[in-house]
LOTILO-106275 format. One line per 10 residues: number of its first residue (from 1); for each residue x, y, z of N, C-alpha, C, O. Coordinates in pm, 1 decimal, decimal comma, always signed. Example, Ala and Ser with C-alpha at 12.3 -4.5 7.8 and 13.67 -1.06 7.14 Angstrom:
2
1> +1319,0 -569,0 +780,0 +1230,0 -450,0 +780,0 +1320,0 -330,0 +780,0 +1423,6 -331,9 +846,5 ~ +1285,0 -225,0 +708,0 +1367,0 -106,0 +714,0 +1290,0 +3,0 +787,0 +1340,9 +113,8 +803,9
//
This chain:
79
1> +9348,5 +3751,0 +6090,5 +9463,7 +3784,8 +6206,0 +9433,1 +3655,3 +6278,1 +9318,0 +3614,8 +6294,5 ~ +9538,5 +3593,9 +6319,2 +9529,1 +3484,2 +6377,4 +9610,9 +3519,5 +6553,8 +9703,5 +3588,4 +6596,7 ~ +9508,8 +3424,7 +6608,9 +9543,5 +3408,8 +6780,1 +9574,0 +3298,2 +6826,8 +9495,4 +3205,2 +6844,9 ~ +9760,0 +3299,0 +6864,2 +9808,0 +3160,1 +6886,1 +9864,0 +3174,2 +6995,7 +9927,7 +3278,4 +7011,2 ~ +9859,0 +3070,2 +7113,0 +9906,9 +3075,3 +7202,4 +10080,4 +2998,0 +7254,4 +10132,5 +2906,9 +7190,1 ~ +10146,4 +3064,7 +7387,3 +10253,3 +2925,0 +7387,7 +10300,6 +2997,0 +7518,6 +10294,5 +3112,4 +7560,8 ~ +10365,1 +2842,4 +7577,4 +10393,0 +2851,9 +7709,2 +10565,7 +2907,3 +7674,6 +10637,4 +2852,7 +7590,7 ~ +10583,7 +2958,6 +7711,8 +10797,9 +3010,2 +7749,2 +10811,1 +3022,4 +7864,8 +10755,6 +3087,8 +7953,0 ~ +10956,6 +2895,7 +7853,6 +10990,4 +2916,3 +8004,7 +11128,9 +3061,7 +8004,7 +11120,4 +3140,7 +7910,6 ~ +11206,5 +3077,4 +8075,2 +11295,0 +3168,3 +8076,0 +11447,1 +3074,2 +8151,5 +11433,1 +2979,3 +8228,7
11> +11529,3 +3107,4 +8124,1 +11644,4 +3028,7 +8180,3 +11660,4 +3162,5 +8307,6 +11620,0 +3276,8 +8286,4 ~ +11726,7 +3118,5 +8438,0 +11697,1 +3132,1 +8492,5 +11828,6 +3312,8 +8463,8 +11802,3 +3401,9 +8544,5 ~ +11934,5 +3343,0 +8371,6 +11997,6 +3429,4 +8318,0 +11893,6 +3559,2 +8193,8 +11905,8 +3673,0 +8148,4 ~ +11794,3 +3439,2 +8188,7 +11690,1 +3551,3 +8113,1 +11603,9 +3613,2 +8153,7 +11552,8 +3705,6 +8090,4 ~ +11563,7 +3571,6 +8283,3 +11455,9 +3670,5 +8369,2 +11445,1 +3776,5 +8361,6 +11328,9 +3809,1 +8337,5 ~ +11563,2 +3915,2 +8377,2 +11547,4 +4031,3 +8390,4 +11521,5 +4078,9 +8256,1 +11474,6 +4191,5 +8239,5 ~ +11554,0 +3985,8 +8137,6 +11562,0 +4080,8 +7985,9 +11384,7 +4083,6 +7984,6 +11317,3 +4006,1 +8052,5 ~ +11328,9 +4186,0 +7895,8 +11212,7 +4258,4 +7880,3 +11212,4 +4169,5 +7764,3 +11206,6 +4234,6 +7660,0 ~ +11217,2 +4029,9 +7744,8 +11194,5 +3959,5 +7604,1 +11058,9 +3995,4 +7542,5 +11052,2 +4002,7 +7419,8 ~ +10944,4 +4019,8 +7621,3 +10795,5 +4004,0 +7577,9 +10757,8 +4159,0 +7530,5 +10649,0 +4197,1 +7487,3
21> +10859,4 +4225,0 +7547,6 +10828,8 +4371,0 +7544,5 +10903,3 +4401,2 +7389,7 +10867,3 +4452,0 +7283,5 ~ +11011,1 +4347,1 +7436,7 +11095,6 +4343,8 +7249,0 +11039,8 +4266,6 +7158,4 +11037,7 +4308,4 +7042,7 ~ +10984,3 +4141,8 +7188,1 +10936,2 +4132,1 +7103,9 +10776,8 +4149,6 +7010,4 +10737,9 +4106,9 +6901,7 ~ +10707,5 +4246,1 +7133,0 +10609,0 +4308,8 +7089,0 +10646,4 +4448,1 +6974,5 +10573,0 +4470,3 +6878,3 ~ +10801,5 +4553,8 +7011,9 +10804,7 +4598,4 +6954,3 +10897,7 +4579,3 +6817,4 +10924,8 +4681,5 +6754,4 ~ +10941,3 +4466,5 +6775,7 +11051,1 +4416,5 +6654,2 +10979,1 +4378,4 +6583,6 +11012,7 +4396,0 +6466,5 ~ +10843,2 +4306,7 +6605,7 +10741,1 +4200,6 +6507,9 +10592,2 +4287,3 +6534,5 +10577,3 +4365,9 +6628,0 ~ +10527,1 +4267,5 +6471,1 +10409,5 +4301,2 +6427,6 +10306,3 +4195,6 +6471,4 +10220,5 +4128,3 +6414,2 ~ +10349,1 +4209,0 +6591,1 +10223,8 +4119,7 +6652,7 +10203,9 +4156,6 +6847,2 +10282,2 +4195,7 +6933,8 ~ +10106,2 +4131,0 +6846,4 +10030,1 +4205,1 +6943,9 +10032,3 +4091,5 +7032,4 +9974,4 +3985,0 +7010,6
31> +10151,2 +4139,2 +7204,6 +10072,4 +4007,3 +7269,1 +10002,7 +4063,5 +7450,0 +9942,4 +4155,6 +7505,1 ~ +10052,5 +3958,9 +7471,1 +9900,6 +3904,3 +7606,4 +9937,8 +3853,1 +7669,0 +9904,5 +3734,8 +7663,1 ~ +10030,1 +3890,3 +7774,3 +10005,3 +3769,9 +7851,4 +9845,4 +3736,0 +7972,3 +9759,3 +3803,3 +8029,1 ~ +9901,4 +3525,5 +7951,6 +9738,9 +3526,4 +8008,9 +9737,8 +3459,0 +8148,3 +9641,8 +3444,5 +8224,0 ~ +9931,9 +3402,0 +8172,6 +9915,5 +3345,8 +8309,7 +10086,6 +3365,0 +8292,8 +10145,0 +3381,3 +8185,7 ~ +10161,9 +3356,9 +8456,1 +10301,4 +3369,3 +8460,1 +10324,0 +3350,2 +8613,0 +10243,8 +3360,6 +8705,9 ~ +10444,7 +3322,0 +8612,2 +10500,0 +3257,3 +8727,4 +10660,0 +3289,4 +8705,1 +10747,6 +3212,0 +8666,4 ~ +10671,7 +3448,0 +8747,1 +10832,1 +3440,5 +8734,1 +10892,3 +3499,2 +8876,8 +10836,6 +3597,8 +8925,2 ~ +11006,5 +3439,2 +8945,4 +11030,9 +3425,9 +9053,9 +11217,8 +3490,2 +9004,1 +11254,4 +3513,3 +8888,8 ~ +11293,0 +3503,0 +9115,8 +11385,5 +3475,0 +9112,6 +11515,4 +3392,5 +9014,1 +11619,3 +3431,5 +8960,6
41> +11452,9 +3276,4 +9024,0 +11529,6 +3196,8 +8944,8 +11469,5 +3110,7 +8878,8 +11523,4 +3004,5 +8847,5 ~ +11333,5 +3145,4 +8842,7 +11283,4 +3030,7 +8799,7 +11174,3 +3133,8 +8688,0 +11152,9 +3248,7 +8726,6 ~ +11109,0 +3087,6 +8552,3 +10995,5 +3212,0 +8544,2 +10927,4 +3135,8 +8421,5 +10988,7 +3112,6 +8317,3 ~ +10820,6 +3106,4 +8439,7 +10698,1 +3077,2 +8329,3 +10598,1 +3165,6 +8257,4 +10543,3 +3251,3 +8326,7 ~ +10566,4 +3158,0 +8131,1 +10461,1 +3280,3 +8119,4 +10349,6 +3185,1 +7986,6 +10400,5 +3089,5 +7928,1 ~ +10224,0 +3220,8 +7959,5 +10115,7 +3170,3 +7892,5 +10096,0 +3336,9 +7803,5 +10050,0 +3437,7 +7857,1 ~ +10146,4 +3326,8 +7653,5 +10135,8 +3411,5 +7622,8 +10044,6 +3436,6 +7499,9 +10048,3 +3322,6 +7453,5 ~ +9992,4 +3482,4 +7443,8 +9883,5 +3487,8 +7334,6 +9972,7 +3602,6 +7258,5 +10028,1 +3701,9 +7305,6 ~ +9966,0 +3547,5 +7107,8 +9998,5 +3638,0 +7028,5 +9886,9 +3668,5 +6960,8 +9789,4 +3594,8 +6945,7 ~ +9903,7 +3792,9 +6914,2 +9767,1 +3859,6 +6777,2 +9839,5 +3901,3 +6656,6 +9903,1 +4006,6 +6662,4
51> +9838,6 +3834,7 +6550,9 +9872,1 +3854,5 +6440,8 +9849,7 +3800,6 +6355,1 +9756,5 +3723,8 +6379,2 ~ +9925,7 +3784,8 +6132,7 +9944,3 +3748,8 +6058,0 +10052,3 +3607,5 +6126,5 +10154,5 +3622,3 +6193,7 ~ +9987,4 +3473,1 +6081,7 +10049,6 +3374,5 +6169,1 +10228,1 +3388,5 +6093,2 +10316,0 +3368,2 +6177,0 ~ +10270,6 +3414,8 +5972,8 +10397,6 +3399,1 +5941,3 +10443,8 +3478,3 +5992,6 +10563,3 +3450,0 +6000,4 ~ +10409,2 +3641,0 +6073,3 +10483,4 +3713,5 +6148,2 +10470,8 +3675,0 +6321,0 +10548,0 +3725,8 +6402,3 ~ +10394,4 +3607,3 +6348,7 +10355,1 +3508,3 +6516,8 +10540,0 +3438,0 +6504,3 +10644,7 +3465,7 +6562,8 ~ +10487,2 +3302,8 +6357,1 +10636,5 +3237,3 +6374,7 +10737,7 +3285,4 +6374,6 +10835,0 +3230,7 +6426,5 ~ +10742,7 +3407,9 +6312,8 +10910,8 +3509,7 +6314,8 +10896,2 +3526,0 +6431,6 +10981,5 +3469,0 +6499,8 ~ +10813,1 +3587,9 +6491,1 +10864,6 +3632,6 +6613,3 +10891,1 +3509,5 +6750,5 +10961,9 +3527,0 +6849,7 ~ +10829,9 +3417,1 +6724,5 +10858,2 +3284,8 +6837,9 +10978,4 +3261,1 +6806,6 +11058,6 +3243,6 +6898,4
61> +11022,4 +3254,3 +6670,2 +11155,4 +3211,4 +6644,6 +11252,2 +3306,5 +6704,4 +11356,6 +3261,5 +6751,6 ~ +11221,5 +3466,4 +6707,7 +11298,7 +3543,7 +6764,3 +11289,2 +3549,8 +6898,3 +11341,2 +3640,7 +6962,9 ~ +11232,7 +3468,7 +6942,4 +11226,1 +3488,6 +7111,0 +11329,4 +3368,1 +7176,5 +11405,4 +3368,5 +7273,3 ~ +11290,4 +3257,8 +7067,1 +11416,9 +3158,9 +7060,2 +11548,2 +3189,5 +7033,0 +11629,1 +3148,3 +7116,1 ~ +11598,2 +3261,1 +6923,1 +11709,6 +3352,7 +6962,9 +11791,5 +3426,3 +7039,1 +11912,2 +3449,9 +7045,9 ~ +11644,6 +3470,9 +7121,8 +11735,0 +3515,1 +7261,9 +11675,9 +3423,7 +7368,4 +11615,7 +3463,9 +7468,0 ~ +11699,6 +3294,5 +7336,6 +11706,5 +3238,7 +7427,4 +11694,4 +3195,8 +7538,4 +11778,5 +3180,4 +7627,0 ~ +11512,5 +3161,1 +7533,9 +11396,7 +3114,3 +7592,6 +11336,4 +2977,6 +7545,9 +11381,1 +2938,0 +7438,3 ~ +11246,6 +2900,9 +7604,6 +11199,3 +2794,9 +7608,6 +11051,1 +2805,7 +7526,7 +10960,6 +2862,6 +7587,8 ~ +11022,7 +2753,9 +7391,7 +10903,7 +2838,5 +7318,5 +10795,9 +2695,0 +7299,2 +10838,7 +2607,7 +7223,8
71> +10666,1 +2672,8 +7362,7 +10620,9 +2571,0 +7313,6 +10484,2 +2614,9 +7243,6 +10440,2 +2728,5 +7261,6 ~ +10422,8 +2528,1 +7168,9 +10253,8 +2580,9 +7171,5 +10167,9 +2556,1 +7232,4 +10178,2 +2440,6 +7273,8 ~ +10066,6 +2611,6 +7269,3 +9969,2 +2564,4 +7334,6 +9877,4 +2474,1 +7270,8 +9818,5 +2532,9 +7180,1 ~ +9843,1 +2356,5 +7282,7 +9726,0 +2309,6 +7191,0 +9638,1 +2363,7 +7183,3 +9606,7 +2423,7 +7080,5 ~ +9549,1 +2360,6 +7317,9 +9426,2 +2373,5 +7285,2 +9413,6 +2502,6 +7405,6 +9496,5 +2528,7 +7492,7 ~ +9277,0 +2574,6 +7377,5 +9260,0 +2676,1 +7453,7 +9243,5 +2682,4 +7577,8 +9141,5 +2730,8 +7626,7 ~ +9362,7 +2624,0 +7663,3 +9332,3 +2602,7 +7819,6 +9395,5 +2732,6 +7863,4 +9461,4 +2713,4 +7965,6 ~ +9398,2 +2835,0 +7829,9 +9455,7 +2996,0 +7874,4 +9330,3 +3045,0 +7882,5 +9317,5 +3115,6 +7782,4 ~ +9200,3 +3047,9 +7964,4 +9083,5 +3129,4 +7937,6 +9110,8 +3204,0 +8100,7 +9035,1 +3291,8 +8141,9
//
């Protein structure tokens, strides 16, 4: 099993949507929010995904399709 981390930025209109919840149910991944700052008009999260690498990649693509910006976190800076 892989453990990969991503920085997710939410456009204002996507902040109320339960995107992380949906991804955890639509794909075979376990999501863990490591850090977050979500406000009325801006939001970001550092999320750790646990699962098969291929399934994590599918989940990341799914988040992008839902309209959020997703970037990998290269180092284990979220502890």
